[in-house]
C-alpha positions in Angstrom: -0.1 -0.2 0.0 2.9 2.4 0.7 4.5 1.5 -2.6 1.6 2.3 -4.5 1.1 6.0 -2.8 4.8 6.7 -3.6 3.9 5.6 -7.3 1.1 7.5 -7.3 2.7 10.9 -5.9 5.5 10.4 -8.3 3.1 10.2 -11.2 1.3 13.2 -10.1 4.3 15.5 -9.9 5.7 14.2 -12.9 2.8 15.0 -14.7 2.6 18.5 -13.0 6.1 19.3 -14.3 5.4 18.0 -17.7 2.3 19.6 -18.4 1.9 22.6 -20.3 5.6 23.3 -20.5 6.7 24.7 -23.8 8.2 22.0 -26.2 11.5 23.0 -27.0 12.5 24.1 -30.5 9.0 24.7 -31.9 5.9 27.5 -31.7 3.4 25.1 -31.9 2.6 23.0 -28.7 -0.4 20.8 -29.9 -1.0 18.8 -26.2 -4.9 18.4 -27.6 -3.1 16.5 -30.9 -5.5 17.9 -32.9 -3.2 19.7 -35.7 -2.0 17.9 -38.7 1.2 18.9 -40.5 1.8 21.6 -37.9 5.3 21.9 -39.0 4.0 24.3 -41.9 2.2 26.4 -39.1 5.7 26.5 -36.9 8.0 27.5 -40.0 5.3 30.5 -40.8 5.3 31.6 -37.1 9.3 31.6 -37.5 8.7 33.8 -40.6 6.8 36.3 -38.5 9.3 36.6 -35.9 12.3 37.0 -38.3 10.2 39.8 -40.0 8.8 41.5 -36.9 10.5 40.2 -33.8 7.3 39.4 -32.5 6.9 36.0 -30.5 3.8 33.7 -31.0 3.0 30.6 -29.9 0.0 28.3 -30.8 -1.4 26.1 -28.0 -4.1 23.4 -28.0 -5.5 22.1 -24.7 -7.6 18.8 -24.3 -10.1 21.4 -21.7 -9.6 24.6 -19.7 -9.7 23.2 -16.5 -13.3 24.7 -15.7 -11.9 28.4 -16.6 -13.1 30.6 -19.2 -10.8 30.7 -22.0 -10.3 34.2 -21.5 -8.8 33.6 -17.9 -6.8 30.8 -19.5 -5.4 32.4 -22.0 -4.1 35.3 -20.0 -2.4 33.0 -17.6 -0.6 30.8 -20.0 0.5 34.0 -21.8 2.3 35.1 -18.7 3.3 32.0 -17.3 5.6 31.2 -20.4 6.4 35.0 -20.8 5.7 35.1 -24.9 7.4 38.2 -25.7 10.6 40.2 -24.5 10.7 41.6 -21.3 9.6 45.5 -21.5 8.4 44.9 -25.0 5.4 42.7 -24.6 5.3 42.1 -27.9 3.7 38.5 -27.9 0.9 36.7 -29.5 -0.9 33.5 -28.1 -3.2 31.4 -30.2 -5.1 29.2 -27.7 -7.6 26.4 -28.9 -9.8 24.0 -26.5 -10.9 21.0 -27.8 -13.6 20.7 -25.0 -15.2 23.2 -25.0 -14.7 23.9 -28.8 -13.1 27.3 -28.4 -10.4 29.5 -29.4 -8.9 32.9 -28.4 -6.2 35.1 -29.8 -4.3 36.9 -26.8 -2.4 40.1 -27.8 0.5 41.3 -25.5 0.2 45.0 -24.1 3.1 46.3 -27.0 0.9 44.9 -29.7 -2.6 46.1 -28.7 -2.3 49.3 -30.9 -1.5 47.3 -34.1 -4.2 44.7 -33.5 -7.0 45.8 -32.2 -9.7 43.5 -31.0 -12.1 43.8 -33.6 -9.5 43.2 -36.3 -8.0 40.4 -34.6 -11.5 38.9 -33.8 -12.9 39.2 -37.4 -9.9 37.3 -38.9 -10.3 34.2 -36.2 -13.6 33.7 -36.9 -13.0 33.8 -40.6 -10.1 32.1 -40.9 -9.2 29.8 -37.9 -12.9 28.7 -37.1 -13.3 27.1 -40.4 -9.6 25.6 -40.5 -10.3 23.8 -37.3 -13.9 22.5 -38.1 -12.4 21.4 -41.2 -9.1 19.8 -40.0 -7.1 22.1 -42.0 -4.1 23.7 -41.3 -4.1 26.4 -44.1 -6.6 28.8 -42.5 -4.1 29.2 -39.4 -0.9 29.6 -41.6 -3.2 32.1 -43.6 -3.8 34.2 -40.0 -0.3 34.6 -39.1 0.0 35.7 -42.2 -2.7 38.5 -41.8 -1.1 39.3 -38.2 2.3 39.7 -39.9 1.2 41.9 -42.4 -1.1 44.3 -39.9 2.0 44.7 -37.5 4.5 45.6 -40.3 1.7 48.1 -42.1 1.5 49.7 -38.1 5.3 49.7 -38.0 5.2 48.3 -34.8 7.9 45.7 -35.1 10.3 45.0 -32.5 13.8 45.3 -33.3 16.0 42.2 -34.0 20.1 42.6 -33.0 22.1 42.8 -36.4 24.3 40.1 -35.3 21.6 37.6 -35.3 21.3 36.0 -38.7 17.6 35.8 -39.7 17.9 32.0 -40.3 19.4 31.2 -37.2 17.6 32.8 -34.3 19.1 32.1 -30.8 17.7 34.8 -28.9 16.9 32.6 -26.0 20.4 32.6 -24.8 20.6 35.8 -22.8 17.3 35.1 -20.8 18.9 31.7 -20.4 22.0 33.3 -18.7 20.0 36.0 -16.8 17.9 33.7 -14.7 19.6 30.2 -14.3 17.7 29.5 -11.2 14.7 28.2 -12.4 16.1 26.0 -14.5 18.4 24.4 -11.7 15.3 23.8 -9.9 13.6 22.1 -12.4 16.3 20.0 -13.3 16.9 19.0 -9.6 13.1 18.0 -9.3 12.9 16.0 -12.3 16.1 14.3 -11.3 14.8 13.5 -7.7 11.4 12.0 -9.7 13.7 9.9 -12.1 15.4 8.3 -8.9 12.5 7.8 -7.0 10.7 6.1 -10.0 13.6 3.6 -10.7 13.7 2.8 -7.1 10.1 2.0 -6.5 8.7 0.9 -9.9 12.0 0.0 -11.8 11.6 3.1 -14.2 8.1 2.1 -15.1 6.7 5.9 -14.9 9.6 7.5 -16.8 9.3 4.5 -19.6 5.3 5.3 -19.8 5.8 9.3 -20.2 8.5 9.0 -22.9 6.6 6.7 -25.0 3.8 8.8 -24.5 5.7 11.9 -25.7 7.4 9.9 -28.5 4.4 9.1 -29.7 2.6 12.1 -29.4 5.5 13.9 -31.2 5.5 11.5 -34.3 1.9 11.9 -34.7 2.0 15.7 -34.8 4.9 16.1 -37.1 5.0 13.1 -39.1 8.8 12.6 -38.2 9.9 15.8 -40.0 9.7 18.5 -37.6 12.9 20.8 -37.5 14.1 22.3 -34.7 14.2 26.3 -35.3 17.1 26.8 -32.6 14.7 28.5 -29.9 13.8 26.7 -26.8 11.8 29.2 -25.5 10.0 32.6 -25.3 11.4 35.7 -24.2 10.3 35.3 -20.5 8.6 38.7 -20.0 5.8 39.1 -22.0 2.8 40.7 -20.5 -1.0 40.6 -21.6 -3.6 42.5 -20.0 -6.5 40.7 -21.9 -6.6 42.2 -25.3 -7.7 39.8 -28.2 -10.6 37.7 -29.4 -12.5 34.9 -28.7 -14.9 32.2 -30.5 -16.1 29.0 -31.0 -15.1 26.5 -33.7 
């Protein structure tokens, strides 16, 4: 009985650590496993960043944990820190499977270029039908519309000249500024792994790894390419600007 309790605690802690963490090397985080050919969307978002300096994440979730999609999106946006600190030029497209809702969350720094009415109309016209028809092209087009609008408004973030447009490594500065969070996470994961191997022979770790590998393969078809960016700017904020809808 004692061993079962320990195993349950390890499993819950493992899931807590792994749940809704940004997937390294991608802009698309398909936790609900509902997007096909999402590497096309990932590439388009990378182009958005290269041209404007604006960070964007697309996140799908199975459910909203009994929260409104607006509240869920603001919390996720700020937990991940989408957009560079003091610029707050980040975007989050959140898609929920149950209920079937979607939201585009706009960082403080982009609210002038992307008013609620503009993003709301395009969300309904492009993203909603695409999701209903299991077609990624509408989401790709949506990113293009946002990019064009941001450029037209002249509301782009500055990308240092030393960065090669095809080899973005902006996460390195943030990595060196705040290493404590990474160290704590590493220690927690290491302890969980040790406990797992001590009491279950590595059963839980093996199950999690198998699940992640199956999920990654089904989402990308085995052809995902790393963009060289492992996380977001770490300082982005949102005050609830954006628009929501159903699909």
